[in-house]
N, C-alpha and C positions, 0 to 999 in steps of 0.2 A: 400477420407474418406470412400467411398463405399468399396474399396478394404481392408482398415484397419478393418472396421467392419466385413467384410466377413472372413478375416484372423483370427481375434480374436474369431469369432464364431466357425470356424473349429478347432482352437486350443482347445477351450473348449470341443468340441465334442470328440476330440482325447485324452482328459485327462483321460478318463476312469471313471468307476463308483465308484472307491475307494475314500473314504473320507480322505483328507489330513489334516495336522495340521493347525489350525487357531489361531489367537490371536487378542486381543482387548487391547488398551492402553489408559489410562486416562492421560491427560496432561493439562498443563495450565500455566498461568503467573499472578502474583499479584505484583502490584507496588503502593506504597503510600509514600507521603512525604508532604512537605510544599513548597509554592512558593510565591514570591513577584512580583507583577505586578505594574510597575511604574505609568501607566496611563490607566485607563479604564473609558471612558466617562468623563474624567477630574479629576478623583480621583485615588489615589493609593490604593492598598489593599494587605493583606496577606491572603492566602487561604490554606486549606488542599487540596492536589492534588493527583490524582490517574492517573496511566497510563503514567507517565512522560517519561519513557524510552521505555516501550513497553505497548501496550494495555492490560488491564486486560481481561482475557479470560479463558475459560476452554473448553475442547473438548474430543471427543472420536475418535480414528482412529483404523482401523482394517484391517486385510488381511487374506484370506484363500488361502492356497497353493492348486491349482487345478492340479498341475503336469505339466511337460513339460515346465517349465518356466513361466506358466500362474498363475495369482493370481486374485481373486476377492477382491476389496478394497472398503472401505467407510471412510468418515470423516464427523463428526458433530462438529461445533464450535460455541460457544456463547460468546458474549461480555457482560461484566458487570462492575460495579463499586465496587472496594474494600471498598470504604468509606461508601456506604449505602446498598450494596448487590443487587441493582436493575439491571435488564437487561438494556442495552443501547438502545434497540429498542422495543417499545411497541408492543404487540401482535405478537411477533416473538421469538421462542425458540432458534433457531440456526441462528441468524442474520448474522454471519460472513461467515458461510459455511455449506452446506449440500449436499454431493455428494456421488454417488455410481458409480462403474465402474470396468473395467478390465485392468490389467497391464501385459504386456508380455515382457520378456527380448529381444526378437527379433523384435517385432512389435510396441512396444511403449505402451502408456497409454491412455485409453479412459475413460472419466468421464462425468457424467450427473448430473445436479442439479442447485444449487444456489451457485455462486462463483464470483470471481473478474476477471476482464480483465487482460491481461498480463502487463499493465502499473504498477499495484501495485506489481505483483508477480516478474517481471523480471527487471523493471526499479527502483522501490522503493529501493532495496538493494544497489544502487549506490549513494543514496542521503546522504547529510550531516546529515539529521534527523535520518536516519536509522543507519548509521555507527557511528555517534556521539551520538546515543541513546538519542535523545531529540525530543519529539513529537512537541514542539513548533517551531522547525526548518523546518517543512514541509512548502512548499511554500504557500503564502497567499490564503486562501479559499480552498486549496487542489483541485484546478480546474483541475490539471493534474493527479489527482486520484492516487497519489503515496502512500497515507495513506489509510488504510482500515476503512473508515467511513461508516455510514449507507446509504449514497447515492451512494456509489461506486459499490456495488455488483450488479449483474444481475441475473434474474431468468430464468428458462426454458432454461438453457445453455447446450451445448454439446462441449466438448473440447478434442483435441487430441494433445499429445506431443510425438515426436519421441524418439527413443533411442538416446544415445549420440554416435556420430561418431567422434572419436578423440577429444572429448570435445565439439562438436557442436551439438545442438539440435534445432529442428524447432517445432513451435506450431501453432495451429489454433483453434479458437472457434467461435461458433455461438449461439446467444441467440434469441429465438423466442419471438415475441410480444404476441403470442397466441390470436390474434384478427382476424376478418375477413379481415382486411386490413393488408396484410403481412408486409408492411413497418412500421407500427405503433409499436413502442417499440422494433424494431429490432436492434440488436447490433452484431458486429463481430470484432474479434481481431486476428492479426497474429504477430509472432515474431521469432527472432533468439536469441539463447543464447549460449555463449561460456565460458567454464571453463576448463583451462588446466594449471597446475602449478601455477605460481604467477599471471597470467592474467585471468581476468573475463571481459566479455563484453556482451551487449545485445542491440538489436534494436527492436522497437515495433511500430505497427500502429493499431489504433482502430478507428472504425467508428460506431457512436452511434446515434440513433434516439430517440427523445422525452425524453431527460434527464433533470435532475434538478441540475445543478452544483451550488455550494454554493457561488454565487456571493455576497450574503449579508455578507459573512465572510470577504470580502474585505473592509468593512467599508463604502460602498456606499449605498445610499438610493434608487436610481433607476439605471436601466441598460437596454439599448436598448429600452427605452421608457416605461418600466413597473417597478413596485415596485420590488426592488431586492429580497425581501423575497418571491415573487411569481414568480420569473423568471424561465422559462423552455425553454430550447433550442430545436428547431425543429430538429437541426442536429449538431453533434459535431464530429470533427476530432481531434484525440488525438494521437500524435506521439512523439518519443524521442529515444535517444541513450545514453548509459553510459558505463563506464569501471572503473575497479580498478586494481591496480598493487601492489603487496607486495614485498618489498625489505628490507631485514634486519628487524629492528624493526618498519619500516614505512609501512603504508598502504595508498596509494595515490588513490584518486577517483575523477571522474568528470562526469557530467550529463547535458544533454540538453533536454528540453521538449517544445513542441509547441502544443497549443490547439486552434482550430478555432471554435468559437461559432456563430451559425447562427440561426436567426429567420426571419420571413417574412420581407424583405427589410432591414435587418440588418446583419452585419458580423463584428466581432472583433477577434483579435488574442491575446492570452495570451501565453507568453513564459518566460522560466526561464533558467538561467545558474547557475550551482551549482558545487562547487569544494571544496575539503578539504583534510585533512590528519589525520590519527591516528598514535600516536607514543607510543610504548610500553616501558615505563621506566623500567619495569621488568615484569616477567611472570604474575604477578597479577594486574598490574596497567597500564591503558592507558590514555593518554592525547588526547583529540579530538579537532580539529580545523576545521572551515569551513566557507564558505560565499556563498551567493546566491543573484542574482538580478532578479527581476520579473517585467514584464511590461504588461499593458493592457489599450487600449484606451487612450494613452497619460499619464497614471499614472505609477509611478515607485515605487517599494519597494526594498530596499537593506538591507540585514540582515547578521549578523555575529554571530558565535557561538564558545564558548570555554567551555570545560568541562573536568572532570576527573572521571573515573570509576574504582573503586577498587573491585576486586573479592575475596571474602572470600573462594569461591569454584566455581565449574562450574555452580552451581545453584543459588548462592546468591551474590549480588553485592550491594554496596552503591555508591552514585554518588552525584556530585554537578556540575551544569551546568548553563550557562547564554546565553540568546539570546538578541541582540540589533537590532532594526529595524529602518530605516530612510525612510520616504515616501516623494516623491516629485511629481510634475506634478498635483497638486490639490488633491492628495490622502491624507488620514490620515493613520498613522501607524496602522496595524492590524495583529499582530502576530497570527499565526494559533491557533484558539480556545481560545485566551486570551481575546477577546473582543476588539472593536475598541478604539483607543486612541482619545483624543480630538484634537490632533495636529499631527505633522509629526514624532514624536519620541515615542518609547516604549521600555521598558526593562523588561524582565522576568528572574528571577533567581530562581532556584529550587534545592532542595536536598531531598534525600529519599532513600528508600531501595527497591530492586527488587528481587523477588524469583520466580524461575521456578520449576515446578514439572511435 
């Protein structure tokens, strides 16, 4: 990392005093529809839904060409609800991302700020939830941090991603706790990413201190001897690997994640197996299929997804999708963000419209 920072600094110095072209882009995503939940606490319900296929968000990204293949870059991104216009994180303007850095064609990209670990960035895109465009299909509680929720991002982070060498990139990041105890709140993440032709693959390892995984989202009242709503892990090891392969109209994908949750005298392992396929019936329409099974402390959740996404254009789609979950081993069904069922079964069906800008 020292050599990378030095190299980027020298490249900046050699870029000269001339001002080059810069640009700023406003972008975002809005998604709204209706959903049916078969069982939430013993009752079914119909709801207005937002962010069903992609999270509602808006952001600004920009770059200034400094010459010699070097750019200054920044990105600011905020999550909100289309249904009520409110930000999803109180007292935070850019809750999803706020970064600034330097990018070099030869040396790679260095960024600093508020961002996610590689689990979300590099493993999430191989999940059925991501490729099937169904938020409810993320694994129960999002303990493996594949979805960008408000407990996934880290502050005070420094990240480096190498240039692509024949499709292979490596990355490393470190997040400071900013306390007098260096280990408190410290997080780091490393990963490999490959993309060449029809094959994409990634492997990630993250090591996190003093994190608050959403175990209450599993539908349990207590975990490791404390109330689930108040649970904080002293130490988390989060790792996984995934891949996808495109062949004709098919896109096949598979993913494995494993998370070790530790607190004083306690240790439990959460793991998920996820696989599925997308089939393009024509250039505008995709059928999505997938399944995942997750386990933790003797509890098991198995879920299935089927959906259809029709694109009016590159920016606007309509969709219909369903997720069914079956829980065993003393667990109740608890589809991601749908609320816990009163028994081992739960179904969510949603339809809506998504627009990007």
